N, C-alpha and C positions, 0 to 999 in steps of 0.2 A: 926408317926412323921409328923409335919406340912410341907407342901411343901414350899421350899425357893423360893421367888420371887425376881427377880432383878427388882426393881422398875424403875430404870433409863432405863433399856432395855425395859420394858413395855411401858414407855412414848415414847421411840423412835419408837416402833412398831406402836403405835397409831398415832404418827406424820407421819410415812410413809404412813399410811392410809389417813391422811389429805392431804398429797402431791399427792397421786394418784388421789384423788377426785378433788383437785384443778387443777391438770394438765389436767384432762379429761373434767371438767365441770366448772371450776372457783371457786373462794372462796364462791360465793353465794350458791353453792351446799353443802358446808361444814356445817354440824351440828353435834351435839353430837350423834344423832341417826344414821346419815349416816356414821359417823366414826365407830360406833359400828358395823354396818352391814358390812362395808368394811373390818374391822379387824377381824370379826367373833367372837365378844365378846358382852356382854350385855351393854346396855346404862349405867347401874349402875356402871359397871367397868370403863367405860370412865369417868364418873363423879367422881369416886374415885380418878382418877389422875388429872383431870381438872375440876374445879368447874364450869367453863363456857366456852362457845365457844371462847370468847375473850382471856381468859387465854390460851387456847389451841393454838390459832393462834399466840399469842406472843411467846409462847414456840417454835412453828414451825419456826419462823424467825431465832431463834438461831440455830436450827437444820439445816436450809438451809445454814447459814453462815459457820457452821462446815463442811458441805458437800462441799461447795466451797473451803474452806481452804484445805480439804483433796485432792480434785481434783487438785488444784494448786500444792500442794506438790508432788503429784504423776506424774503430767504431766510437771511440770516446771523443769525437770531435767537439771542440769547444771546451774540453777539459772540465766539464761539469760533473758534479757528484752523480747526478742521474745517469749521464751517459756512461760513466765509468761502471756503475752498478749494472746497467742494462747490458753492457758489453760482456759481463760475466755470465749472462744467461745463455743457455743453448737454444737460441731461437732460429738457427738455420742448420743445414746438414753438416757443415764443417764444424761448427761449435758443438753440435750434438755428438759427433764422433769423438772430438777432443774430450768432451765431458764423460762419455762412456769409458774411454781409455783412462782418464784421470781417476774415475771411480774404481776401476780395476786395480790401479796402482795404489789407491788408498788402502784397499784390503791388504795388499802386499806390504805396505808401510807398517802395518800392525806387527809384522814379524821380521822385517828387514830394516835394520837401523840406518843403512846408507840411504834407502829410499825415504825413510821417516825424516832423516835430517834434511833432505832436499825439500820435502813437503813443508817442514817447519820454516826453512829459510824463505820459501816462496810465500807461505802464509804471512810471515812477518812483513815482508816487502809489500804485499797486498794490503795488509792492515794499515801500514804506514801511509800508503798512497791514498786509501779511502779516508783516513783520518785527516790527512792534509787537505784533501778536497772539502771535507766537512768543515774544517776550520776556515778555509777560504770562503765557503758559502756563508758561514756565520759572520765573518768580517765584512762581507758584501751586503749583509742585512737580509739574505735570502732564507736563513734558518735562525731559529730563536737563539739568542746569545746565552741563555741560561742553560743550554744543554751541554752535557759532557761529551766532547767529540769521541773519545775512546770508547765510552760505553755505548754510544749510539752507533759507532762503527761496528762494534761486535754484534749488536742487534741487527743492523742492516746486512752484514755479511752472513749471519745465520739465516736471515730471511731469504737472501739470494740463494743460499745453498738449498734451502727447502723448496723454493720455487724451481730451482734447477732439477731437483729430483722429481718434482711434480711434472715438469715439462718432459723429462725422459720417460716417465710412466704414462704420459698422455692425460694426466688429470688437469693440466692447464694447457692452454694454447699460448703461443707467443704473445698474442694481444692481451689475454687475460692475465698473464704473468706480469707484463709491463704495466697494466692497469693497477695491479696490486702494489707494485713498486711505487707507482706514482701516488697512490692513495697514502701509503706510509710516509712518503717524503712530504706530502702536503700536511700531514699531521705534525711535522717537525718545524713548520714555519711559525 
């Protein structure tokens, strides 16, 4: 009887290899051959699932977004604004790896419209989610009612991006980054 293969699972395994390579060496190091070596499969098998490096990289952007969504869902317990923002920070090894890979893709998005479009859609969804949580916190009386939710969302997301970069570079610890986030949120009450 022929072996049953879960094709989507196989794509995910190959994409995990892409992410390991990108996190360690950047996207320049990602090739069909390197992915095959990293995943312990033949290059032909990689080509069966991805016709080209570009196709593989575009697929990987969706995989990254799904990973971020899972991390947010797992860590943003209670659906508070603070928990959502904290879930965006690379405070553990898994989140650090995802952040390194996302930064590598950000550079690619500057010259690859398909990747840029995926980033734009993801950023828009994230901005909407944070703004919704901000508005809910205002309605609950947790944040000042006079604040503009979209403007404050942009500021908070920019701050989280900067804290993420500082965490990756070792300029902040997870505790100090979270303390900075808490300080800013306290100013919005």
